[in-house]
N, C-alpha and C positions, 0 to 999 in steps of 0.2 A: 735656804738653798737645798735642793735635792740633788745628790751626787751618786753617780753609779760607782759602786765600790771597786769594780775591776778596771776602771779607767777614770782617772781624775779629770779628763778633758770632756767627759760627757755629763753635763749637769744642767739644771734648770733653777732660775732665780725668780722668786715671786715675793709678794708682800702680804702680811697678815696681821690682823689685830688679835684674832683668837687662833693660835696655831693648831690646836686640836680640832677645831671645826674646819679649818682650811685643809688639813690632811684628810679628814673624813670626807670632805667634798671630792677630793681627788680620787678617793677610793670608791665612792658610791655613785657619782654623777653619771648618768647614762651618756651625757653629751661627750664624755671623754672617749667614747668609742671611735670618734673621729678626730680626736685631738692628738697631736704628736706626743705630747707628755703622757697622756692617758694610755695610748697604745704601747708606749715604751714600758710603762709600769706593768701593764698587763702581760707584756711579752716576757720581761725579765724577772717580774715578781718583786714585791716590796722588800723581800729578804735581802735583795742584792742592791738596795738603795739606802743611803745614809742621809739623815736630816741634820742641817746645820743652821745656826742663826748667825747671820753676818753682822747685824747691828741692831741694838735696841734704840727706838727713836719715838717721837711723839706720833700720834695718828695723822697730824697735819703734815708731817715730813715724809710720810710713807711713799707717796708718788715720786717725789724728788730723789729720795734715796734709792728706790728701786731702779729708776731711770739711770742713776749713777753706776750701779753695779751691772745692769744689763748692758749699757753702752760701753763700759770699760772692758768687760770680759766676754761679751758676745756669746752667751751660753747656747750650746748646740741644740738644746731641746725647747727653747723658747720659740713661740711662733712670731713674736714681735720684738723689735729692738728698741722700742720706747713705750713706756706705759701710758703716756698721755695721748688722748684724742684718737684711739683707734676704735673702730665700730664693734659693736656686739660685746667684746670683752670689757670695754671701759664705757664710761658714761658718755651721753650725748652732750653736745655743746650747751643745749638748754638746761640740762642737769647740772653740768658744771657751773654755769652762771647762777643757777638758783641756789646751789650750795654755797658759792662764794658770796653771794648776796646776803644769805642768812648768817654766815660766819662773820662778815664785816659788820653787820648791824649788831650782833651780839658783842663784838669787841669794841664797837664804837656806839655807845648808847645815844649820842647826839644825832645819829642817823634816824630817819623816820621809819619805824618798823611797820607803820600803817600807811605807807605811801600808796597814793592812788592817782588816777589820771588828773585830779584836781588839786593835787598837792604842789607846793613850790618846788621849783627845779633849778639847781645850780649846774651850770655847764662850763667845762674847762676845755681848752684846746690840749691836744697831746701830740708830741711829748713836751711841749713848751710849758704846759700847765698855766696859761693865762686865762683868766676868767672872761668868759664870753658875756659882754655887758648886755643887760636887759633894758637898756634905754632909760627912760624916765622912771621905770619901775624899780631901779636900783640894781643890786647884784644878782637877784634871783628872778626867774620867770614865774608867773602866776601858776602856770600848769604846763603839761606837756603840749597841749594844743597851742597855748600862748607861745611857746618856744618855736614850734613848727611854723606858725604864722609870721613870727619874727625872722626866722632864719631862711625860710623858703627851701629847706632841705627835704628831699624826698625820702624821709624815714618813717616807717610805719610806727604808730603809737605804741603797739604791742612790743616792737623791737626796743624802743626806748625804755619802756617799763621793765623788760628783761635785764637791761644793762644797767639800770639805776642802782648805785651803791655796790656794784661788783668791782669797781676800781679797775675795770677793763675797758679800754677805748674801743669805740665803734665809729668808723669813718672820721678817725682823727679827733674824737670828742669823748670826754668823760662826763658821765651823768651822775649827780649826786642829790640826795634828799636834804642835805645840810652842807654848810660851807665848812667842811672839816679841814680843807687844805689851809684855810686861814687860821686854824687852831692847832697847827703843828702835827698834822697827819700825813705829811708828804712822804715820810719813810714807808708808810704802809702802801701807798700807791706804788712806789718804786719796787718794793718787794713782791707785789702782786701782779705786776705788769707782765710776768713771765708767762701768764696765761695766753698772751695774745699772739706769739709768733705764727702758730699754725693757722689762726683764723683771721688775722688781719688781712685786709685786701691789699696785698703787696706783690711786686713782681716775683716770679719763680723761674729760675733758669733750669732747663732740663738737658741732660747730656747723655749720650749713648755710652754704655759701659764698655763697648768694644774699642772705640777709638776717641771717645770723649768729644765727638762732634756735637754741636748744639742742634737740639730739635727746635723747629720754628725759626731757622736761620739765626741771625745775630740777635734777634729780638727775644726778650723774656716773655713769658705769658703774664697777663695782667694779675692773675690771682691763681690760687690752688684750684679753684673751681674751673677756671678756664683751662688749665693744664689737664685737669681730670676729665673734662668733656672731650678735649682734643685727643688725648691718649686712650680714652675709655679705661681708666684706671680709677679705682675707688678713691674718693676724696680722703678718707681716713688713712689709706695706704700712703699717699703722698705726704700727708701731715706727719705720720710717724717716721717716715724716712728723711724728712727735710733736714738738710745740713748734717746728716749722720755719717756720710761717707759710705753708706751701704746702698747698693743698687737694688732695685725692685726685681722681682722674678721675671718681669718682662724686659729687663735690661736697661733701666734708666737711673741716673742719679739725679737728685733734686736739691737745689740750693736756692736761698733767697738773695744771692749775690753771685756775680760773675767770678768763677774760680780762677786762681792764679796758676802760673806755669808749674810752680813747685808742688801745688796740690794735684795738678794733672798727672805729674810723674808719680806721686804717691798712689793715686787711684789706679793708674795703669799697672802698678806693681802689686796691687792689692787684689786678692781673688774675690770674685763676686760670691759672697756667702749665700745670700737668700736663694738664688736659683741653683746653688750646688747642693745644699742640704736636701737629702732625699725625702720624699713624702712617705710616711709610713702608711700602710693600708692593712685592712683587716684580712686575716687568712679566711679563705672560703669555708663555709660550714661543712662539717663532716670530714672524716679522715684526718691524717697527720701529714705534716709537711715540714720541711726545713725552711725557716725564714731568715733571710739575711738582711740585716739592718745596716744600711750604709750611712754613717754620719760623718759629716765634714766639719772640722773645726780649724780655726786659724790661730797660729801662735807665731808672733814676730814675723808676719807676711808669709809664712810657709804653710802650705796646705797639707794637712795629714788625713789620711783615709783610714777609718777605723771600721773593721767588718766584725760584727758580732754574729757568731753562729749559734743559733738557739735550737 
């Protein structure tokens, strides 16, 4: 955590495996010239910022623990309020799937590390985890093509290949290169299913942050992609804000369920953080100027305005 020494309410939370390298990145990367944290550091100087370690954890837990602290404390200098599934800053869906696939195969040697389009395939329904029978062939399908022929599902071969052994459902199905569920690996599937909420094709309810009226009438959008296309909002933005109780800069809340009356009351009393935090901009080249940074932070639903005269 990077904290402004003169006001504890101004801080940034991030994750790191190598702290010295992470700090040097913040100090040297030219991309930080357009980043809220980078501009803040350049404006106030490193001498006015303290560095704190919130928690030591394994590398595998970094995303989850960073999410926990970011969503709990809503740091004023972070550009995002969830570390998972945002574009550019975080990895793509394909990258996440590939990483999870490799990790699961490393932890479960019975999975086929050399899986290809002609390898046997086990398919389970999700979340019921019932084995999809392969007819007279037994419990597994001979190949991806054999499964497609048997199921008549319109799923691209490459898509199935990407999802095999990720323990992440696609279209309500789990694809495996070995029958690990029958050998006591159910717990792994349950613990890894957290990857799916933002990407699963499920309904999304969108509400205006002004009066919490539903966008699209009483009907939810069929998926994040549908909401993204209709509202002209980036897919990753909706994914990162889903169920966070934080409105987008364009004034929308996103949930994968219809919200209750009690939650509506909470949201109406909660300031819209994302479109209130001011955007830092570079000072024009040449000459001197006084730059006022206006940062907004929330504490117990009360909005505090902090002006830093530099």
